[in-house]
Every structure is written in structure tokens, then in C-alpha cells.
VOGU-3710 file (C-alpha; in Angstrom, 3 decimals, decimal comma):
1> msttpavtdr> 20,255/104,149/113,296  21,301/106,145/110,259  18,543/107,631/108,136  20,925/107,964/105,197  20,582/105,049/102,756  23,680/103,100/101,887  25,047/103,837/98,439  27,042/101,710/96,088  30,620/102,911/95,772  31,182/104,265/92,289
11> rqtaggpevv> 34,519/102,512/92,025  34,220/98,835/92,740  37,298/97,019/91,575  37,301/94,322/88,954  39,327/91,630/90,665  41,307/94,153/92,760  40,940/95,435/96,330  37,665/97,173/97,154  37,517/100,927/97,587  36,906/101,454/101,310
21> lsvrdlnvrf> 36,988/105,255/101,275  35,984/107,498/98,388  36,153/111,302/98,643  34,689/113,483/95,912  34,803/117,288/95,580  35,278/117,833/99,326  35,022/121,501/100,322  35,289/122,931/103,829  34,612/126,550/104,769  34,991/128,258/108,148
31> psesgtvhav> 33,569/131,645/109,154  36,102/134,152/110,494  36,267/137,840/111,364  38,014/138,599/108,081  35,647/136,524/105,959  34,964/132,910/105,045  38,069/130,698/104,972  37,872/128,132/102,163  40,216/125,684/103,906  39,638/122,658/101,635
41> rgvdfdlrag> 38,824/123,165/97,959  37,756/120,159/95,940  39,681/117,178/97,326  39,189/113,861/95,488  40,739/110,470/96,161  39,970/106,758/96,376  41,508/104,518/99,014  41,546/100,776/98,565  41,786/98,073/101,202  45,375/97,532/102,310
51> evlgivgesg> 46,709/100,702/100,652  48,559/103,548/102,353  47,818/107,052/101,086  50,222/109,798/102,113  49,029/113,417/102,250  51,792/116,020/102,512  52,064/119,796/102,405  52,937/122,823/104,522  50,962/123,924/107,576  47,662/125,417/106,453
61> sgksvtsmai> 47,459/123,386/103,248  44,276/121,614/104,393  45,659/118,169/105,287  44,280/117,872/108,820  41,007/119,640/107,984  40,411/117,031/105,282  40,866/114,218/107,793  38,656/115,886/110,396  35,918/116,400/107,803  36,037/112,691/106,913
71> mgllpesarv> 35,779/111,783/110,611  32,936/114,261/111,189  34,913/116,067/113,897  34,754/119,636/112,588  32,884/122,289/114,619  29,261/122,973/113,792  30,184/126,344/112,315  32,106/124,615/109,503  30,321/124,182/106,196  31,231/120,887/104,506
81> dgevvlages> 30,204/120,003/100,957  30,960/117,100/98,663  30,736/113,363/99,125  32,488/110,924/101,462  31,652/107,252/100,968  32,958/104,957/103,713  32,615/101,197/103,209  29,731/101,762/100,799  27,832/104,271/102,954  27,664/108,025/102,421
91> vlglsdkqms> 28,727/109,525/105,748  28,982/113,241/104,981  26,135/115,019/106,734  25,497/112,336/109,347  24,771/113,596/112,839  27,395/113,163/115,533  25,375/110,303/117,026  25,066/108,582/113,662  28,754/109,081/112,889  29,725/107,587/116,251
101> rhrgntismv> 28,693/104,189/114,852  31,621/104,461/112,468  34,278/106,182/114,598  36,482/103,576/116,204  34,683/100,844/114,290  34,672/101,322/110,514  37,175/104,169/110,667  39,572/105,168/113,431  42,174/107,856/113,963  45,605/108,216/115,558
111> fqdplssltp> 46,260/111,823/116,570  49,518/113,773/116,808  49,538/114,291/120,583  48,603/111,105/122,454  48,691/112,809/125,863  45,859/115,201/124,990  43,989/112,420/123,169  43,845/110,142/126,230  41,654/110,937/129,232  44,000/111,584/132,188
121> vlsigqqitd> 41,542/110,419/134,889  40,779/107,022/133,345  43,099/104,030/133,319  44,486/102,771/130,035  42,457/99,592/130,435  39,230/101,519/130,968  39,789/103,592/127,839  40,566/100,588/125,626  37,673/98,494/126,945  35,326/101,471/126,448
131> aignhhpemt> 36,464/101,691/122,816  35,705/97,972/122,410  32,433/97,958/124,357  30,949/100,925/122,506  30,714/98,786/119,365  30,435/95,332/120,963  27,994/95,632/123,882  27,478/91,867/123,839  31,029/91,250/125,117  31,531/90,519/128,804
141> rqqkearaae> 33,957/92,498/130,953  36,411/89,596/130,977  36,280/89,351/127,182  36,926/93,074/126,760  39,835/93,019/129,201  41,309/89,981/127,448  41,014/91,790/124,107  42,629/94,933/125,588  45,574/92,882/126,918  45,895/91,186/123,514
151> lltkvgipsp> 46,038/94,597/121,814  48,746/95,869/124,175  50,758/92,740/123,442  50,453/93,332/119,700  51,772/96,882/120,019  54,736/95,726/122,104  53,796/96,853/125,620  55,191/94,341/128,165  53,168/92,981/131,114  49,885/94,057/129,491
161> eerlknfphe> 47,628/92,885/132,330  49,493/95,115/134,768  49,824/98,082/132,393  46,061/98,145/131,827  45,775/99,459/135,386  48,102/102,404/134,725  47,088/105,954/133,791  48,373/107,902/130,743  50,868/109,972/132,770  52,618/106,749/133,803
171> fsggmrqrvm> 53,557/106,005/130,183  56,271/107,587/128,044  55,336/109,476/124,862  56,105/106,468/122,690  54,121/104,126/124,934  51,129/106,486/124,836  51,233/106,475/121,055  51,328/102,663/121,170  48,130/102,773/123,247  46,517/105,059/120,653
181> iamamandpk> 47,406/102,582/117,904  46,018/99,720/120,006  42,727/101,619/120,373  42,671/102,324/116,643  43,084/98,573/115,974  40,538/97,504/118,586  37,534/96,906/116,301  39,341/95,962/113,083  38,480/99,149/111,163  38,561/99,399/107,392
191> viicdeptta> 40,366/102,775/107,478  42,909/104,219/109,930  43,719/107,935/109,622  47,063/108,964/111,120  47,453/112,722/111,618  51,168/113,465/112,176  51,491/110,435/114,514  55,287/110,664/114,836  55,924/114,432/114,850  56,524/114,831/118,588
201> ldvtvqaqvl> 58,495/111,593/119,034  62,176/110,677/119,138  63,590/109,089/116,001  63,880/105,677/117,652  60,284/105,861/118,904  59,181/107,085/115,475  60,692/103,963/113,934  58,820/101,830/116,468  55,518/103,579/115,722  55,926/103,215/111,962
211> ellkvaqret> 56,581/99,499/112,408  53,471/99,262/114,602  51,353/100,931/111,932  52,479/98,201/109,545  51,479/95,645/112,198  48,090/97,335/112,587  47,586/97,172/108,834  48,459/93,472/108,717  46,261/92,643/111,716  43,183/94,558/110,555
221> gaaivmithd> 43,631/94,664/106,776  42,881/98,371/107,027  43,784/101,079/104,572  45,813/103,947/106,072  45,755/107,670/105,411  49,114/109,066/106,589  49,105/112,841/107,057  52,609/114,166/107,663  55,123/116,860/106,801  57,959/114,297/106,853
231> lgvvagladh> 58,639/113,199/103,278  60,872/110,408/104,554  57,944/108,828/106,409  55,721/108,676/103,328  58,623/107,532/101,131  58,984/104,365/103,181  55,322/103,754/104,036  52,909/105,150/101,430  51,806/103,502/98,191  50,204/106,658/96,815
241> lvvmyagrpv> 50,850/110,330/97,509  48,754/113,499/97,437  50,551/116,852/97,683  48,252/119,625/98,941  48,627/123,384/98,623  46,109/126,132/99,387  43,421/123,601/100,273  43,572/121,405/97,187  45,684/118,626/95,647  48,356/119,970/93,289
251> ergttrevfa> 50,071/116,651/92,547  49,123/113,024/93,030  50,398/109,639/91,981  52,249/106,596/93,201  54,887/107,530/95,748  57,675/106,267/93,500  56,470/108,311/90,522  56,052/111,546/92,463  59,495/111,302/94,085  61,221/110,174/90,884
261> qpsmpytmgl> 59,606/112,821/88,691  58,056/115,696/90,680  56,037/117,646/88,128  54,605/120,582/90,083  57,128/123,281/91,142  55,731/123,168/94,691  56,464/119,431/94,977  59,891/120,017/93,450  60,605/122,631/96,134  59,438/120,400/99,001
271> iaavprldvs> 61,637/117,479/97,922  64,678/119,675/97,258  64,226/121,385/100,649  64,725/118,166/102,649  68,254/117,338/103,861  69,133/113,692/103,297  70,767/111,364/105,765  72,414/109,311/103,022  73,978/112,157/101,021  76,856/114,474/101,898
281> pehalatipg> 75,730/118,134/101,848  77,367/119,387/98,650  74,523/121,812/97,883  72,427/124,218/99,908  68,780/123,310/100,457  66,031/124,664/98,226  63,906/127,364/99,845  60,376/128,256/98,790  59,998/132,044/99,127  56,958/133,778/100,587
291> qppnltqppl> 53,969/132,382/102,461  50,909/130,271/101,555  47,956/132,382/100,399  45,154/133,712/102,577  42,183/131,484/101,781  39,571/134,078/102,743  39,956/135,321/99,152  39,795/132,757/96,327  42,976/132,849/94,225  42,602/134,485/90,808
301> gcpfaprcpm> 45,237/132,312/89,184  47,525/129,549/90,390  47,702/129,947/94,195  51,394/129,010/94,091  52,275/131,598/91,433  53,478/134,329/93,875  56,068/131,868/95,248  56,840/129,915/92,074  60,178/130,524/90,319  58,643/129,232/87,053
311> aaeqcrqeep> 55,492/131,376/87,119  54,484/133,178/83,898  51,748/135,746/83,245  49,184/133,077/82,368  49,761/131,456/85,787  48,348/134,598/87,427  45,220/134,549/85,285  44,056/130,944/85,432  44,058/128,356/88,219  45,323/125,036/86,842
321> vlrpvpgasa> 43,559/121,716/87,365  45,119/118,288/87,779  46,083/116,793/84,433  48,020/113,637/83,553  51,787/113,792/83,547  53,007/112,737/80,079  54,160/109,142/80,173  52,476/108,373/83,509  50,989/104,938/84,079  47,237/104,559/84,504
331> rddcssgdga> 44,977/102,570/86,806  42,547/100,501/84,784  41,293/98,048/87,419  38,086/99,993/88,057  34,512/99,353/87,035  31,230/100,940/87,972  28,662/99,256/90,195  26,863/97,753/87,165  30,103/96,290/85,809  30,615/98,893/83,085
341> alpqvalhsa> 34,234/99,896/82,612  35,268/103,345/83,741  37,853/105,459/81,881  41,462/104,866/82,839  42,647/107,099/85,656  46,182/108,524/85,450  48,126/107,599/88,556  50,456/110,596/88,224  48,909/114,015/87,613  49,839/117,586/88,485
351> aclrleealr> 48,146/120,998/88,527  50,566/123,163/86,577  50,070/125,227/83,429  53,754/124,747/82,568  53,752/121,014/83,207  55,797/119,994/80,171  58,499/122,552/80,976  58,539/121,546/84,657  59,129/117,931/83,640  62,313/118,913/81,828
361> sdprevygve> 63,630/121,054/84,715  66,044/120,217/87,515  64,578/121,277/90,907  67,959/122,662/91,997  68,147/124,861/88,928  64,522/125,967/89,313  65,129/127,131/92,884  68,634/128,452/92,290  70,301/126,044/94,701  74,039/126,609/94,744
371> rvqpsaielt> 76,904/124,322/95,666  78,183/124,937/99,206  81,532/126,732/99,038  83,600/126,438/102,250  85,220/129,606/103,540  88,966/130,128/103,924  88,714/129,279/107,639  86,813/126,053/106,945  89,488/124,953/104,474  92,187/125,081/107,159
381> tresretvle> 92,933/122,100/109,393  90,974/121,796/112,607  94,150/121,842/114,700  95,154/125,246/113,305  91,925/126,962/114,350  91,295/128,773/117,618  89,438/126,864/120,341  86,405/129,005/121,242  84,745/126,634/123,714  86,143/123,803/125,786
391> vehlsrrfel> 84,167/121,750/128,272  86,040/119,559/130,761  84,437/116,860/132,934  80,974/118,466/132,965  78,607/116,674/135,325  75,179/117,595/136,657  73,222/115,779/139,352  69,696/116,439/140,563  68,384/115,192/143,881  64,827/113,874/143,947
401> rsrllkrrlg> 62,979/114,652/147,167  59,491/113,906/148,424  57,457/117,121/148,582  55,437/115,885/151,533  58,090/114,328/153,770  61,142/116,094/152,287  62,847/112,721/152,027  65,644/112,065/149,552  64,258/109,643/146,966  67,299/109,312/144,742
411> vvqavddvsf> 69,732/111,066/142,454  69,490/111,701/138,724  72,856/111,921/136,994  71,643/114,051/134,079  75,139/114,712/132,686  78,037/112,438/133,572  81,660/113,518/132,934  81,230/115,067/129,486  84,214/116,709/127,762  84,557/118,278/124,307
421> dvreaecfsi> 85,959/121,290/122,490  84,679/123,465/119,641  86,935/125,261/117,162  86,390/128,429/115,139  83,806/128,086/112,283  82,805/124,624/113,480  79,421/123,108/114,303  79,468/120,523/117,091  76,152/118,666/117,402  74,848/116,504/120,242
431> vgesgsgkst> 72,237/113,891/119,328  70,278/111,312/121,294  66,823/110,497/122,586  64,796/112,706/124,921  66,127/112,322/128,448  69,686/111,596/127,348  71,022/114,878/128,798  71,469/116,975/125,638  69,542/120,079/126,705  70,917/119,906/130,252
441> tlleimeldp> 74,422/120,055/128,768  73,505/123,207/126,842  71,933/124,868/129,868  74,963/124,118/132,029  77,167/125,757/129,400  74,891/128,799/129,185  74,833/129,208/132,987  78,601/129,843/132,746  78,826/128,524/136,304  79,714/124,829/136,083
451> pegstlhvng> 79,317/122,443/139,034  82,301/121,646/141,235  84,834/119,518/139,371  83,834/120,882/135,952  85,588/123,562/133,913  84,567/125,757/130,977  86,907/127,679/128,703  84,949/130,302/126,762  86,830/132,454/124,238  90,043/132,141/126,229
461> ttvagskkrh> 88,438/132,750/129,652  88,435/129,900/132,163  85,431/129,343/134,435  86,114/126,728/137,116  83,296/125,013/138,988  82,672/125,680/142,674  80,065/125,006/145,347  78,980/128,644/145,426  76,903/130,093/142,611  78,440/133,023/140,753
471> rapkelragi> 76,954/135,351/138,190  79,107/135,429/135,066  80,338/138,875/133,982  78,475/140,584/131,142  81,541/140,550/128,914  81,791/136,757/129,157  78,092/136,292/128,399  78,382/138,491/125,307  80,669/135,912/123,697  78,176/133,030/123,841
481> qmvfqdptga> 74,489/133,341/122,934  71,551/130,977/122,441  68,798/130,329/119,876  65,816/128,420/121,273  63,560/125,769/119,786  60,317/127,761/119,944  60,772/131,238/118,461  57,285/132,273/119,555  57,979/131,568/123,222  61,496/133,018/123,062
491> lsprqtvfel> 60,406/136,468/121,827  58,383/138,868/123,965  55,058/139,592/122,219  55,042/143,100/123,721  58,267/144,266/122,068  58,833/145,328/118,475  61,587/143,745/116,435  63,760/146,821/116,980  63,291/146,602/120,762  64,025/142,863/120,756
501> laepmqaqgw> 67,262/143,316/118,847  68,343/146,389/120,813  67,777/144,889/124,270  71,015/142,808/124,504  73,074/145,830/123,437  71,318/148,101/125,927  72,134/145,584/128,673  75,807/145,896/127,704  75,650/149,710/127,883  75,948/150,485/124,186
511> eadrisrrvm> 75,156/154,012/122,961  71,925/154,641/121,034  73,596/155,495/117,703  75,730/152,372/117,823  72,666/150,275/118,641  70,705/151,679/115,686  73,539/150,962/113,269  73,964/147,426/114,598  70,209/146,697/114,355  70,226/147,675/110,678
521> eligivglqp> 73,234/145,415/110,114  71,500/142,505/111,831  68,300/142,566/109,784  70,402/142,604/106,620  72,469/139,640/107,820  69,412/137,434/108,505  67,371/138,515/105,469  64,719/140,754/107,060  63,511/144,134/105,776  63,781/147,586/107,425
531> dhldrfpnaf> 59,978/147,903/107,559  59,912/144,806/109,807  61,497/146,715/112,695  58,248/148,351/113,877  56,250/145,122/113,866  55,578/142,712/116,721  56,513/138,986/116,595  52,928/137,832/115,985  53,031/139,565/112,582  55,665/137,118/111,315
541> sggqrqrigi> 55,758/133,510/110,197  57,587/130,856/112,224  60,622/131,024/109,964  60,781/134,819/110,182  60,488/134,662/113,987  63,403/132,237/114,097  65,416/134,666/111,960  64,640/137,367/114,515  65,861/135,016/117,252  69,091/134,401/115,321
551> aralaldpkv> 69,578/138,147/114,771  69,100/138,750/118,497  71,716/136,087/119,273  74,124/137,797/116,851  73,591/141,261/118,364  76,728/141,251/120,559  78,923/139,644/117,885  79,472/136,354/119,786  81,928/133,683/118,716  79,737/130,798/119,902
561> ivldepvsal> 75,998/130,271/119,424  74,173/127,484/121,230  71,295/126,054/119,169  68,565/124,082/120,949  66,521/122,276/118,244  66,511/125,447/116,091  64,378/124,076/113,222  62,269/121,276/114,729  59,144/123,468/115,053  59,260/124,659/111,418
571> dvsiqagvvn> 57,772/123,424/108,151  60,234/121,703/105,841  60,390/124,621/103,390  60,929/127,171/106,186  63,405/124,842/107,902  65,540/124,813/104,761  65,849/128,611/104,804  66,956/128,671/108,436  69,473/125,844/107,881  70,923/127,680/104,876
581> llqrlkselg> 71,149/130,871/106,940  73,003/129,123/109,772  75,364/127,529/107,293  76,041/130,875/105,592  76,662/132,683/108,895  79,116/129,985/109,954  81,132/130,521/106,772  80,887/134,313/106,471  81,229/135,298/110,145  83,367/132,396/111,354
591> lsyvmvahdl> 80,698/131,480/113,917  80,872/128,297/115,956  77,767/126,333/116,958  76,913/123,864/119,672  73,669/122,309/118,464  71,182/119,859/119,907  68,856/118,260/117,368  66,821/115,087/116,925  66,756/115,263/113,117  69,972/113,536/112,102
601> svvrhisdrv> 69,486/114,614/108,485  69,736/118,273/109,526  72,715/117,407/111,721  74,606/115,878/108,802  73,862/118,872/106,587  75,281/121,523/108,903  77,624/119,781/111,366  81,368/119,148/111,323  81,526/116,957/114,411  78,904/114,888/116,238
611> avmylgrfve> 78,566/113,486/119,754  76,011/110,744/120,445  74,643/110,907/124,004  72,948/108,178/126,047  71,905/108,485/129,704  74,106/111,517/130,327  77,299/110,189/128,691  78,855/110,452/125,251  78,956/106,994/123,663  80,482/108,083/120,346
621> vgdveqiyer> 82,226/111,266/119,176  83,861/112,076/115,877  83,834/113,646/112,451  80,327/113,756/110,989  81,192/111,864/107,809  83,020/109,106/109,672  80,189/108,563/112,124  77,469/108,604/109,476  79,327/106,287/107,128  80,828/103,890/109,710
631> prhpytqall> 79,094/104,119/113,101  80,926/102,071/115,737  78,401/102,122/118,579  75,154/100,102/118,305  73,156/103,073/119,611  74,542/105,334/116,879  73,729/102,683/114,315  70,152/102,460/115,618  69,675/106,239/115,545  70,888/106,478/111,952
641> saipvpdpev> 68,822/103,477/110,909  65,661/105,023/112,377  65,760/108,124/110,155  63,776/107,569/106,940  65,279/108,725/103,644  62,984/110,802/101,364  63,435/108,450/98,435  61,206/105,370/97,953  63,867/103,564/95,914  66,457/103,949/98,681
651> estrthlvle> 63,967/103,199/101,474  62,947/99,938/99,832  66,535/98,666/100,115  67,264/99,831/103,686  67,041/97,615/106,751  65,673/99,549/109,701  67,054/98,581/113,088  64,204/99,182/115,546  65,336/99,502/119,169  63,261/97,699/121,746
661> gdlpsptnvp> 61,941/99,505/124,808  62,473/103,061/126,006  65,350/104,931/127,586  65,852/103,542/131,151  65,092/105,747/134,131  68,154/107,843/135,055  67,492/106,899/138,694  68,009/103,230/137,851  70,898/103,007/135,385  71,807/99,390/134,481
671> dgcsfrprcp> 75,115/97,960/135,698  77,964/97,693/133,235  77,106/99,161/129,854  73,990/101,288/130,310  72,860/100,498/126,756  73,064/96,726/127,275  69,301/96,053/127,915  68,427/97,534/124,490  71,568/96,622/122,571  70,985/94,469/119,452
681> lyrllpeekr> 74,703/93,617/119,295  74,700/92,308/122,889  72,058/89,735/121,975  74,273/88,417/119,162  77,460/88,083/121,232  78,643/84,775/122,717  78,355/84,446/126,475  82,052/85,016/127,172  81,915/88,413/125,439  78,705/89,453/127,185
691> rscqevepvl> 80,394/89,368/130,584  82,308/92,589/130,011  79,075/94,344/128,958  77,371/93,162/132,148  80,113/94,113/134,574  82,244/96,955/133,185  81,082/100,374/132,041  82,854/101,179/128,747  84,866/104,387/128,488  85,088/106,737/125,537
701> eplageddvd> 88,355/105,941/123,762  89,882/105,999/120,262  89,360/103,027/117,997  92,122/100,470/118,390  94,462/100,271/115,415  92,860/103,225/113,606  95,042/106,199/114,511  94,049/108,049/111,347  90,356/108,059/112,321  89,196/110,935/114,534
711> qrvachhpad> 86,541/108,876/116,254  86,040/107,728/119,847  83,545/105,166/121,032  82,364/103,798/124,401  81,759/100,171/123,454  83,521/96,953/124,432  83,005/95,384/120,990  83,089/98,011/118,194  84,862/95,584/115,856  82,016/93,072/116,299
721> llstreaavn> 79,496/95,752/115,400  81,393/96,586/112,223  81,616/92,946/111,153  77,907/92,268/111,763  76,968/95,491/109,939  79,054/94,598/106,891  77,655/91,071/106,899  74,117/92,496/106,895  74,947/94,808/103,987  76,509/92,007/101,968
//
């Protein structure tokens, strides 16, 4: 039993929703070898029943620490000050045992990685019933199991009674996150905190999870705190928004107000740094220079001043506080516990000493964003450019065998008869869900030893597939290089930047003087400094490490660079710098890219052509603008629909097409069209048209009657998709 008396929330509403979570002057400090880290500095907010509060900011801004402090999950070494009132009770300072009365009951949490959040040795049913029984010991086993099955049904998991017996490793990533949401809903909490719940998921699964969070809110009436770096997610989900920087809020307001009129230069930079799915890339992305401050030393002035393009001398002398944005609306539905009216609270406020000037400024002008100017090569027709990579009938099969009995269990057709070509100064992107065969395609290209029946043409050299494995000559490998998803894992921590960049050239037998000259050229090309050459990778930020990886890939002056999710592990502001760099290198050096990415907004910004992959096959290929504006395959349409747009006004008018289920097992591909079990168009077709989908696998072919459109699709009924899509729009 708690020894802390319940307190009356200072902000009871007069006729409006009650305040279920109130945070005042929250401060969190951690001890470290270099001093005390002031990770959270004076966070304040009120959350009302049924509201969604979005908290955004770069890594290290204090978002997750704030949520962990509210949940009472910080280590004992952390010093937490302030006030947290949950459902009328002050919970800051409660012991772990006392706080456990609230966790999973009054307040629950959905974490970023569901696999590490679920116990691997307990069944899903055991974990859900434990979450229920901890707060309802009076319930019988049958009642708890019935409630667990009901929860799985609500989050869209089929055959719930059977799935309760399964263990976490038997579920996909999306299904595990569904289980986490079911557990969060189990005891009808008043508050659900979601800490990056969709970051590690495919776009289609992300759309499913976001819909489930709306279901959870309707079912429980809970308020939601959504912590994310994805501005598109909060644009479509959040009612109110808090932008955090250096441990404190720097802008807050309704989501519509903040997006429509960002008033803090940091917020302006974040919004302008995000590529948009619904807009053609006429301009480069905004990049925020520098790094967030070290919070072991309190900032003397505005903590954003060293990175702010609008900073003046006064900004370095005085740290600004939140103040109302001129013309902002105010919330006046609040009264104190004794009924006395409280002062109106501005919904939109920002911490900027130059607020009035920022309001009159265009974010693109503030950050010096320039219009993208295509190079001379890019202005030529595609047919007139040199073909630098051609892939013909690429296939890759993997045999599954029992480790114990060495029996053949089946065959996985990871890549099935894929063909494409890439021209000079062109970016060809492959998109699709995890398990569709994208990365396998890249690795088969990089092996430069295709399977029998497949052929590669790399910079004019033909490599035909055979049964025997051959090692490609060094000269051929020099012409095609790769940039990996994780720059930390791709760079040896024991080598300096100079050694990392010099290694590919040493392997090719270059002389020392030539290597030194080329290394200096490379750091200039990717925007690094000469004094960086003697440092090790751990001394750099994620964006700088990715620049090192790009420089290393450029070392041998290749014509083709293979990009495997090159920006997915980066913050939005750092991502923008890398995307701009790749775009600039493509224009200036005439580079060609083959890119795999799950962020279709990034794909539209940098790509010329796109291939959509499903279960090892291309289902749609064509010019990026044609595919984004008029997708002809239902899977393409679903992928594009799943990506949120970072604009609340646009999001409110969009209809999201949420795919049902997960990608089928590649060992059990459905007959006919492999997409049929999940296809929303198939369910709308009359029976006579369904027969072809059930019996015949569609082939990739040009659109009938549209010779002027460079687009191929593997669908029996692309015209039906177009007519249903236009009917939905109208």
C-alpha cells in the first residue's frame, strides 16, 4: 500500500476531459565519469483522457528518459525531481513495489523492441494472463485466459486460443508488437506510453500498429503519449505536440499549429529535413549542422544557438523560456480543484529569443535549402546513357535442412527471375516488406558470381552464372561498391579514418602517394575535415560515420554503388544530410545507385526508377513519378498508403489502406498470384475475375494500351485497381 497520500490534480477540467497525467518541472540527472548528465530539464505537460500527446526530437533530447521517469523505471543512480501526478495520485518517489500497483494497470507502456520486452521462455498466454492476474487476483484461470484470447482478437491475431500457447520467437515482429499492445490494453489503463513503437517495423506493419493504437484508445479510453522521431506518425495521430531539445521542451502546441507555423528554428529544421511522399523533390532537404550539446555542462545561453542559423549574440548569453506564439489560441477549459478559474494557457508556445522574426521566416530560407539542379547527364534521355549494371534472370534458392537428421525440409525461393538495368547517373530503388528478397538481390549482385541461369553485366563486363563458385577479379570489384545500413558495424573500430579509406586502394595495389592524395580528395567530397583522419570511428556521430562509409565506397572511383538502407539508422536531421550528399554525388560524379529502403519518402526524393518486390519477384517497375502518382499493383498502393505524411492537414484527408496479415512463408507460396491472400482488390472482384488470380501467376508486363508509360506490372486486373482507386478519391 502506498504511503504517499493522494493529491488533487491542479488542473481539473470544467466540463472537459479530466487530466489523467500531469508533469511539472521534471528533472532527471545521471552520474557519469565526466560529470552529472542533466538529461531532462524542467519538462511540463498535462495529458487529458482520450488525448494523444506526441513528443519528438533527436536522439539524446530526453524523450525516452522522460517516459521512463514517469514509469519509475530509471536506475537507482538517477536523481529525479519534480512532480508527476497520475490519476490524482503523486507517483514520483514511490518505491518500485508501490509503483508496480500502477504499471500495467493505471499506466502501461509499449516499448520499441517487442522481442526484448517479451520473456522468451514463457508462452504468450502466460505473459498476458500474468499481466491480468497481477492486478486482478480474484479472477480464475479460465477468466484470465478468456480475457487474453479476447485481447488477441481485438489486436487482430487469428486463432487466439491456439496462439496463446505459442512463444515469442514463433511470432513475426508485427505480431509481437500486437501482443505488446494487447498487454498494454489488458487492464484498461488511463495512460499508455508508446516509446518508438513502430521504428523497427515495415511500413505496412507500422500502419497496422498505428491503427491498433487507435483501437486501444477506443477500447480503454486511455490517453496516449507517443514518443517518436517520425514526424509523419505524430502528424496523423497526435492532438498535441512537444518538441524537445537538450532535455527540455522548446516548442509545444496543437499538432496542426506546430506544423502549420513552426516558431522555433529547431522545429523548422526538423520539419524541413523530412522528405515527403506526396511532393516531388524540387528542393534539397534542410540539414541542421553540428551536434546536440553535452548535458554534463549546463548551457550558458540557448542550447540550440551553436547550430541555429538565426542565432544572435543575445542567444549565447541567455537561455530562452517557452512563451506564447503571437496569435496562438489558448486553452481556457481549466479550473483549480476548488473551482477557481486558472489563467488561460497558450496552446502554441516556443522557446526562442527571436520568436517574432522566426515567425516571419521561411524554413527553407533559414536553412539555405536550394532547388535541386539536375546535371547535364541527368537532363539527357535515359536511352542515351550508358548501361552500367544489367541483371538478367537472377534467381536464388536456399535449401532448408534438418540439423539433426540432415533431411531436406523444403526450398526457399528468395529471389525469383529478377531482371533490371541501371543507367549512368540513375538511382534504381527496390522496395518491399522484410522477407521480400530485397537484400538477397543486393548480396547476389555484390558476390559477382550469379547462380546458374543468371547473368550480370557490370560496366561492360559480363559475368555468367555457373555451378562452380568463382572469385571475381579485383578490377571488376573496383567498379561496384557497397554502403551498409549500420555504419558502426561496417567500420572497424581499430582503424583510423585514414586507414579505413586507404584499405581498398591498398588491396588494389595503389602506391602510397596516390593513396594519400585520393584520401584527401575523398574527405573533401563527403564533407569531412583533414583533422578527422587520425580519429577512430567511435569519435564520430552516426551521420559522420555514414559519410566515412560513403567515402570508403568511393575510394576506387566506382560507377555503381549499392546502398542497403543507408539512412534508416539515422536521426531525421542527420538523414537529410546523407540524402543530400548522395543526391549531390549522383549529379556531380555521374554515380549510379542500386538502393534498398523501407522509407518510401526517401525513395521518392532520390530515386529515378523503382521496383516493388513481393516474395522474391518484382510486381511493379517503372519511373518513380509514375508509380507514386498512379500505382497499378494493389501491393504498391498499400505500401504508399501506409507511409504517413508529415502534415496534419494532408493526413486528415488521406485514406490509409491497411494490409491484413503478414508476408506468407517463402516455403509455402500461395498458388496463382502470391499476393492474393492479402489483396484488397481481390476481395472486391466478381467471382469470374477471381479465377485468374487463383490459378495463374501474373507476369511482369507493360500496361495494355499505354505505350507512352514506362511502367510494368504483374497483376491480372490493373485497370480494375485504377478504377476503384479513382472512385475512392472522388
